[in-house]
Structure formats: structure tokens, C-alpha cells
Backbone as CSV, one residue per row, in Angstrom:
resi,resn,N_x,N_y,N_z,CA_x,CA_y,CA_z,C_x,C_y,C_z
1,MET,-8.194,-11.510,15.541,-7.386,-10.873,14.507,-8.247,-10.710,13.254
2,ILE,-8.228,-9.524,12.709,-8.951,-9.221,11.473,-7.990,-9.420,10.313
3,THR,-8.423,-10.109,9.279,-7.615,-10.306,8.073,-8.420,-9.831,6.870
4,ILE,-7.759,-9.008,6.055,-8.372,-8.501,4.829,-7.473,-8.914,3.676
5,GLU,-8.065,-9.517,2.649,-7.307,-9.943,1.475,-7.939,-9.334,0.224
6,VAL,-7.094,-8.662,-0.562,-7.554,-8.026,-1.797,-6.623,-8.460,-2.925
7,THR,-7.193,-8.853,-4.057,-6.414,-9.182,-5.244,-6.853,-8.254,-6.366
8,GLN,-5.870,-7.708,-7.080,-6.161,-6.776,-8.172,-5.183,-7.017,-9.310
9,LYS,-5.691,-7.110,-10.530,-4.826,-7.174,-11.717,-4.573,-5.747,-12.181
10,ILE,-3.330,-5.455,-12.544,-2.926,-4.112,-12.947,-2.159,-4.207,-14.258
11,SER,-2.514,-3.358,-15.207,-1.894,-3.374,-16.536,-0.596,-2.574,-16.543
12,ALA,0.401,-3.104,-15.832,1.726,-2.478,-15.764,2.712,-3.504,-15.213
13,PRO,3.993,-3.331,-15.528,5.008,-4.244,-14.980,5.145,-4.079,-13.462
14,VAL,5.588,-5.128,-12.818,5.783,-5.162,-11.368,6.581,-3.954,-10.871
15,GLU,7.672,-3.620,-11.544,8.546,-2.537,-11.081,7.800,-1.205,-11.044
16,GLN,6.966,-0.933,-12.035,6.202,0.323,-12.063,5.171,0.367,-10.940
17,VAL,4.505,-0.752,-10.701,3.512,-0.807,-9.628,4.203,-0.582,-8.288
18,CYS,5.342,-1.210,-8.094,6.100,-1.044,-6.859,6.515,0.411,-6.655
19,GLN,7.016,1.052,-7.706,7.429,2.455,-7.609,6.271,3.344,-7.167
20,ILE,5.097,3.120,-7.734,3.919,3.913,-7.379,3.557,3.693,-5.909
21,LEU,3.602,2.440,-5.454,3.223,2.126,-4.077,4.222,2.652,-3.050
22,LEU,5.465,2.871,-3.463,6.473,3.394,-2.540,6.648,4.911,-2.651
23,ASP,5.890,5.545,-3.518,5.903,7.005,-3.644,4.852,7.540,-2.667
24,HIS,5.202,7.543,-1.383,4.243,7.754,-0.306,3.371,9.008,-0.433
25,PRO,3.940,10.197,-0.674,3.082,11.389,-0.741,2.045,11.332,-1.876
26,LYS,2.338,10.599,-2.930,1.409,10.518,-4.057,0.357,9.419,-3.886
27,LEU,0.425,8.662,-2.793,-0.586,7.628,-2.543,-1.959,8.228,-2.283
28,GLU,-2.001,9.527,-1.983,-3.272,10.214,-1.766,-4.189,10.101,-2.985
29,ARG,-3.596,9.873,-4.168,-4.400,9.704,-5.383,-5.335,8.511,-5.283
30,PHE,-4.934,7.534,-4.485,-5.659,6.269,-4.423,-6.411,6.069,-3.107
31,PHE,-5.801,6.519,-2.011,-6.380,6.293,-0.682,-7.114,7.531,-0.184
32,ASN,-8.104,7.319,0.627,-8.881,8.394,1.228,-8.152,8.883,2.486
33,ALA,-6.942,9.429,2.295,-6.098,9.865,3.410,-5.070,10.866,2.916
34,LYS,-4.539,11.637,3.845,-3.388,12.498,3.570,-2.166,11.705,4.005
35,ILE,-1.131,11.700,3.158,0.051,10.891,3.450,1.297,11.723,3.210
36,LYS,2.201,11.736,4.191,3.470,12.424,3.990,4.603,11.580,4.550
37,THR,5.747,11.693,3.933,6.926,10.964,4.375,7.563,11.719,5.534
38,THR,7.801,11.036,6.650,8.457,11.666,7.798,9.893,11.169,7.972
39,GLN,10.218,10.084,7.314,11.585,9.547,7.353,11.831,8.816,6.040
40,ILE,12.979,9.085,5.415,13.278,8.412,4.157,13.813,7.012,4.421
41,GLN,13.941,6.253,3.348,14.391,4.868,3.417,15.832,4.779,3.922
42,ASN,16.201,3.593,4.384,17.578,3.321,4.785,18.496,3.396,3.569
43,GLU,19.750,3.685,3.814,20.734,3.771,2.732,20.806,2.445,1.976
44,GLY,20.833,2.538,0.646,20.957,1.354,-0.200,19.638,0.657,-0.494
45,GLU,18.533,1.182,0.024,17.215,0.559,-0.193,16.487,1.242,-1.354
46,LEU,15.435,0.585,-1.862,14.580,1.200,-2.880,14.066,2.538,-2.362
47,ILE,13.877,3.512,-3.244,13.315,4.796,-2.834,11.939,4.549,-2.218
48,GLY,11.753,5.039,-0.995,10.503,4.824,-0.269,10.433,3.476,0.426
49,GLY,11.515,2.697,0.349,11.520,1.327,0.861,11.872,1.197,2.334
50,LYS,12.533,0.106,2.664,12.828,-0.269,4.050,13.358,0.918,4.850
51,GLY,12.734,1.137,6.015,13.142,2.217,6.905,12.323,3.483,6.748
52,ALA,11.643,3.633,5.605,10.821,4.833,5.388,9.637,4.818,6.355
53,VAL,9.253,6.014,6.800,8.090,6.159,7.671,7.158,7.174,7.015
54,ARG,5.878,6.824,6.972,4.882,7.734,6.401,3.820,8.028,7.457
55,GLN,3.398,9.287,7.492,2.343,9.707,8.399,1.019,9.694,7.641
56,ILE,0.039,9.021,8.204,-1.273,8.878,7.586,-2.274,9.707,8.401
57,THR,-3.039,10.539,7.712,-4.084,11.317,8.370,-5.407,11.007,7.687
58,ILE,-6.345,10.470,8.469,-7.693,10.168,7.991,-8.641,10.924,8.921
59,GLY,-9.140,12.043,8.442,-9.959,12.896,9.313,-9.094,13.404,10.459
60,LYS,-9.499,13.098,11.690,-8.739,13.525,12.875,-7.794,12.437,13.379
61,ILE,-7.804,11.296,12.722,-6.942,10.187,13.123,-5.597,10.325,12.428
62,VAL,-4.513,10.328,13.210,-3.163,10.443,12.667,-2.321,9.307,13.253
63,PHE,-1.614,8.584,12.372,-0.722,7.518,12.818,0.409,7.378,11.821
64,GLU,1.414,6.583,12.175,2.555,6.373,11.284,2.709,4.901,10.932
65,GLU,3.166,4.689,9.705,3.487,3.341,9.224,4.956,3.319,8.828
66,LYS,5.608,2.220,9.136,7.018,2.047,8.777,7.151,0.913,7.781
67,ILE,7.940,1.147,6.732,8.209,0.093,5.752,9.242,-0.844,6.370
68,ILE,8.873,-2.091,6.549,9.732,-3.101,7.179,10.660,-3.724,6.148
69,SER,10.135,-3.974,4.957,10.947,-4.521,3.867,10.290,-4.143,2.549
70,ALA,11.132,-4.016,1.514,10.583,-3.676,0.198,11.524,-4.165,-0.897
71,THR,10.945,-4.948,-1.793,11.603,-5.318,-3.039,10.590,-5.002,-4.129
72,ASN,10.959,-5.173,-5.378,9.998,-4.950,-6.459,8.801,-5.890,-6.366
73,GLU,8.969,-7.041,-5.720,7.907,-8.046,-5.664,7.131,-8.064,-4.350
74,HIS,7.641,-7.409,-3.303,6.979,-7.509,-1.997,7.248,-6.272,-1.151
75,ILE,6.178,-5.734,-0.572,6.280,-4.605,0.355,5.595,-5.024,1.655
76,CYS,6.293,-4.821,2.757,5.739,-5.124,4.076,5.832,-3.857,4.922
77,TYR,4.733,-3.504,5.591,4.743,-2.323,6.458,3.931,-2.613,7.712
78,ARG,4.200,-1.819,8.747,3.481,-1.947,10.014,3.136,-0.568,10.552
79,ILE,2.017,-0.501,11.259,1.697,0.718,12.001,2.632,0.759,13.201
80,ILE,3.213,1.939,13.441,4.069,2.132,14.607,3.156,2.342,15.810
81,GLY,3.331,1.539,16.825,2.495,1.637,18.020,1.232,0.811,17.900
82,ASN,0.333,1.002,18.832,-0.896,0.204,18.897,-2.151,1.037,18.744
83,TRP,-2.058,2.092,17.952,-3.225,2.941,17.737,-3.240,3.418,16.306
84,PRO,-4.301,3.457,15.556,-5.681,3.207,15.963,-6.046,1.724,16.038
85,VAL,-5.187,0.859,15.518,-5.369,-0.588,15.658,-4.056,-1.154,16.176
86,SER,-4.086,-2.395,16.657,-2.866,-3.005,17.188,-2.437,-4.191,16.336
87,ASP,-1.176,-4.537,16.482,-0.599,-5.709,15.791,-0.865,-5.666,14.292
88,HIS,-0.754,-4.483,13.710,-1.059,-4.273,12.299,0.134,-4.614,11.408
89,GLN,-0.110,-5.354,10.352,0.902,-5.586,9.316,0.213,-5.682,7.975
90,GLY,0.790,-4.984,6.989,0.311,-5.061,5.617,1.378,-5.693,4.750
91,ASP,0.980,-6.619,3.914,1.884,-7.271,2.962,1.287,-7.157,1.573
92,ILE,2.089,-6.636,0.655,1.666,-6.500,-0.731,2.613,-7.327,-1.584
93,GLN,2.069,-8.360,-2.210,2.850,-9.230,-3.090,2.535,-8.860,-4.530
94,LEU,3.564,-8.622,-5.329,3.397,-8.259,-6.735,3.972,-9.378,-7.596
95,THR,3.137,-9.945,-8.469,3.536,-11.071,-9.296,3.337,-10.720,-10.759
96,SER,4.366,-10.951,-11.566,4.301,-10.709,-13.011,3.444,-11.774,-13.678
97,LEU,2.580,-11.328,-14.592,1.719,-12.250,-15.333,1.964,-12.095,-16.824
98,GLY,1.709,-13.138,-17.552,1.805,-13.077,-19.009,3.240,-13.211,-19.498
99,VAL,3.381,-13.552,-20.755,4.711,-13.759,-21.337,5.486,-12.461,-21.486
100,ASP,4.765,-11.329,-21.599,5.449,-10.048,-21.787,5.704,-9.312,-20.464
101,ASN,5.245,-9.878,-19.332,5.426,-9.286,-18.004,4.877,-7.863,-17.910
102,GLN,3.841,-7.556,-18.672,3.253,-6.216,-18.659,1.997,-6.138,-17.789
103,THR,1.686,-7.213,-17.084,0.546,-7.239,-16.166,1.039,-7.725,-14.811
104,THR,0.508,-7.118,-13.768,0.883,-7.473,-12.401,-0.349,-7.926,-11.645
105,GLN,-0.200,-9.004,-10.905,-1.234,-9.382,-9.941,-0.776,-8.877,-8.586
106,LEU,-1.609,-8.052,-7.959,-1.335,-7.506,-6.645,-2.172,-8.275,-5.638
107,ASP,-1.512,-8.879,-4.664,-2.200,-9.560,-3.561,-1.856,-8.798,-2.287
108,TYR,-2.857,-8.205,-1.667,-2.691,-7.307,-0.524,-3.354,-7.976,0.679
109,ILE,-2.575,-8.247,1.710,-3.104,-8.866,2.923,-2.790,-7.960,4.109
110,ILE,-3.810,-7.624,4.859,-3.652,-6.804,6.053,-4.201,-7.595,7.235
111,LYS,-3.425,-7.603,8.328,-3.863,-8.258,9.564,-3.701,-7.265,10.703
112,PHE,-4.703,-7.220,11.582,-4.635,-6.327,12.734,-5.724,-6.678,13.738
113,ASN,-5.596,-6.122,14.928,-6.627,-6.217,15.953,-7.251,-4.838,16.122
114,GLY,-8.563,-4.808,16.170,-9.266,-3.541,16.354,-9.453,-3.236,17.825
115,PRO,-9.866,-2.012,18.125,-10.170,-1.673,19.516,-11.363,-2.487,20.013
116,LYS,-11.360,-2.795,21.307,-12.413,-3.653,21.873,-13.807,-3.031,21.773
117,TRP,-13.880,-1.703,21.732,-15.182,-1.033,21.708,-15.825,-0.998,20.319
118,LEU,-15.053,-1.377,19.283,-15.575,-1.329,17.914,-15.755,-2.753,17.381
119,PRO,-16.956,-3.115,16.952,-17.169,-4.481,16.434,-16.224,-4.784,15.259
120,SER,-15.571,-5.926,15.321,-14.593,-6.324,14.303,-15.192,-6.347,12.904
121,PHE,-16.429,-6.859,12.771,-17.034,-6.952,11.440,-17.217,-5.570,10.818
122,LEU,-17.504,-4.576,11.640,-17.697,-3.218,11.145,-16.370,-2.602,10.698
123,LEU,-15.344,-2.749,11.522,-14.016,-2.232,11.180,-13.498,-2.912,9.914
124,LYS,-13.671,-4.232,9.830,-13.229,-4.973,8.643,-13.951,-4.470,7.396
125,PHE,-15.252,-4.230,7.499,-16.018,-3.745,6.360,-15.461,-2.420,5.843
126,PHE,-15.246,-1.456,6.748,-14.783,-0.132,6.322,-13.358,-0.159,5.783
127,VAL,-12.450,-0.878,6.433,-11.065,-0.948,5.954,-11.012,-1.688,4.616
128,ALA,-11.711,-2.805,4.502,-11.711,-3.574,3.250,-12.295,-2.744,2.102
129,SER,-13.345,-2.004,2.384,-13.950,-1.159,1.359,-12.959,-0.106,0.875
130,ASP,-12.264,0.524,1.802,-11.280,1.549,1.449,-10.128,0.961,0.636
131,ILE,-9.629,-0.194,1.032,-8.509,-0.831,0.321,-8.962,-1.271,-1.071
132,ASN,-10.143,-1.860,-1.178,-10.659,-2.269,-2.494,-10.773,-1.084,-3.440
133,LYS,-11.330,0.029,-2.951,-11.463,1.230,-3.782,-10.091,1.750,-4.201
134,ALA,-9.150,1.764,-3.278,-7.807,2.261,-3.579,-7.118,1.402,-4.635
135,MET,-7.250,0.088,-4.551,-6.588,-0.788,-5.521,-7.250,-0.671,-6.894
136,LYS,-8.552,-0.432,-6.930,-9.228,-0.194,-8.217,-8.738,1.116,-8.831
137,LYS,-8.568,2.153,-8.000,-8.033,3.429,-8.496,-6.606,3.255,-9.006
138,LEU,-5.827,2.433,-8.327,-4.460,2.145,-8.772,-4.477,1.487,-10.144
139,ALA,-5.331,0.490,-10.326,-5.442,-0.186,-11.623,-5.904,0.795,-12.697
140,GLU,-6.870,1.655,-12.373,-7.363,2.649,-13.329,-6.269,3.651,-13.701
141,HIS,-5.413,3.962,-12.764,-4.295,4.879,-13.019,-3.458,4.380,-14.198
142,PHE,-3.171,3.092,-14.231,-2.375,2.529,-15.322,-3.198,2.350,-16.588
143,GLU,-4.486,2.056,-16.454,-5.347,1.930,-17.635,-5.512,3.267,-18.349
144,ASP,-5.394,4.365,-17.596,-5.516,5.699,-18.173,-4.248,6.149,-18.902
145,GLY,-3.279,5.247,-19.014,-2.083,5.550,-19.802,-0.953,6.206,-19.049
146,HIS,-1.000,6.230,-17.728,0.112,6.778,-16.975,1.284,5.833,-17.051
147,ILE,2.437,6.389,-17.344,3.656,5.573,-17.401,4.726,6.270,-16.591
148,SER,5.697,5.513,-16.153,6.755,6.116,-15.341,7.732,6.890,-16.209
149,VAL,8.410,7.858,-15.602,9.366,8.708,-16.303,10.493,7.872,-16.919
150,GLU,10.874,6.806,-16.246,11.972,5.964,-16.745,11.662,5.351,-18.104
151,ASN,10.370,5.215,-18.429,10.007,4.563,-19.687,9.775,5.532,-20.840
152,ILE,10.032,6.810,-20.609,9.902,7.801,-21.679,11.284,8.082,-22.229
153,ALA,11.543,7.662,-23.451,12.844,7.926,-24.068,12.796,7.522,-25.539
């Protein structure tokens, strides 16, 4: 089993970070992939939350991920099926920091099994590199002064 752990501090409240992470089509800003929503969330869930399915396209590789659970503090998703990797689960924990709750610590853990023909260390290197870059872009997004529509009034 391959495990990747990434921690990133983000200059925004937990709720804003969560909203950005559940806005599936706009995740392309951060990840090196095309992403589209193929199924919306279950009734009564956060927008983009539990039940939502997103299609990920990386070059010629296409697969789907389903949001298993989502709160402002935790997002869990899994790849549907066993391709391109098997037993995949991603967990993103969002923790408020500081007395003003304007900083979030993001802890991102991904676990999966790679195909037998691809060395695990190589797959881990490429996936970890992509996730690290994406989380840095996410942090930069908030440092550049982007704020959610709800906070403009």
C-alpha cells in the first residue's frame, strides 16, 4: 500500500478552503487534470459533498472519484473501481489555527495500491509531487487575495 501525506497551511478559514475543494470543475486551477462533475451531491449535503462524482482526466487516463463524506473539516473520497490504481482513498482534514480562525492546516492523506507493473516508489514520487504542487497552488490562491462570494458585503 502506498501512502502519501501532505500538510499545507492556508491563509483562509476552514469553510472557505472546504468550499474551494468541493467546487470540482474549478479544481483544474490547482491540479494537473481536467475535472468535471458527473453526479451532484446527495440531497441535504454540502454542495459538491457526499454522493458527488467527479470525472478526472489526466492525459489519456480517465477515471471517476466519489465523495464518500464531506463536512467543513473533513473530505473523504475514493476512486470508483480499481483503475488506474486500486483500493484508493483520499482524506483531507481541515483544522482551524490561530485565535481568529483565519488560517487552516490542511492534512491530506492518500492511500492506494499501484499496478504491479509500475514500481511503487516511482508512482508515489509522481503522485506526491502532483499533490504537493496542487496544495501549494491552493495556498497561493488565498494569498493572492481571492475571497469567497459569501464574504463580499
